[in-house]
N, C-alpha and C positions, 0 to 999 in steps of 0.2 A: 775523636776520642784520644788519640795519641798526643795531639797538640795540647789537650787539657791536662793529661797526665804529666807531660814534660813542662807544664806551666808556660808554654809558648803562646797559648791563648787562654783567656778566661772562659769558664763554662757559661753558656747562656742561661742555664737553669741548674739549680742544685750546687753542690760543692764537691770538690775533689780533695780527698785526704789520703796520704800515704804514710807508711811507717817511717819514722825518722831514720831507720837503719837501711832503708831501701837504697840499693845501688842500681841506678837506672842507666842502661846502655842505649843510646839513641843512634841509629843508623839512618841518616837522612838521605834523600835522593841526590843530594849534592855532596855527599861524603867524598867522592872521588875528586871533586873539584878542589878540595882542600889539601890534596897530596902535593908534595913538592914538584916543581916543574924544572928544576935545575938538572943539568946533564951529568952532574957528578955525584948524584945521590942514588944509591941502590935501595931496594926495599929493606934489606937487612940493616944497612947503615942508618936509614931513616928510623926504623923501629928501635934500634939501639940508642940513638940520640933522644928520641921521644920519651922513652921510659928509663933511660940510664941503666940498662941491663947488660950483662955480659953476652957475648956472641952465642953461646950455647942456649941460653934462655930465649933469645930472639929467634934463633933457628928453630927451636922446638915449637914456639908459638906460630911462626909462619908455616912450618911444616904441617902442623895440625890442620891448617886451612888450605893446604895444597900448594904453597909456594916453597919449593924445595931446591936444594943444591945451588947450582950456578945461576939459576933463574933468580933466586933471592939475593945472591951476593954479587953477581956480575952484570946483571941487566939493570940499567938505570930506570927509575920510576917512569919517566916520560916514554920509555921504549917498551914498557910492559903492555900486554894486550888489555883490552877493556875488562875482560873477566879477571885477569890477574890484579888489576888495580882495585876491582871490587873486593877481591880476596884480601888484599893488603888493608883496605879501609875497614873491612869486617874484623880482621885480626886485631886492629888497633882498638876497636870498640870492645871486642871480647876479652882483651888482655886483662882488664881490670875486673873480670868475672862479675858482670852485673847480674842481679837477681831477675831483672826484667829487661828483655831486649825488644 
């Protein structure tokens, strides 16, 4: 079903229609694989670069999902735990405030 809603696959029967104003947020099982692997990029700096937002906005978004303080700003993305990487990927999807996740 999710594949049809996101238009990644065509439905085998029927049609899929969505409101043109729908903001769809898609968290794939490979979302963590798309995070940076360089040793000089923290979760905070990656988020700030990705959305071109000030530090306070990025910290607020990451903090809401559980990446706070020095973990967000001083730990490089490759050194985050698996759960912390999932939180970062989820914060990226949720930042644009989708109607459907």
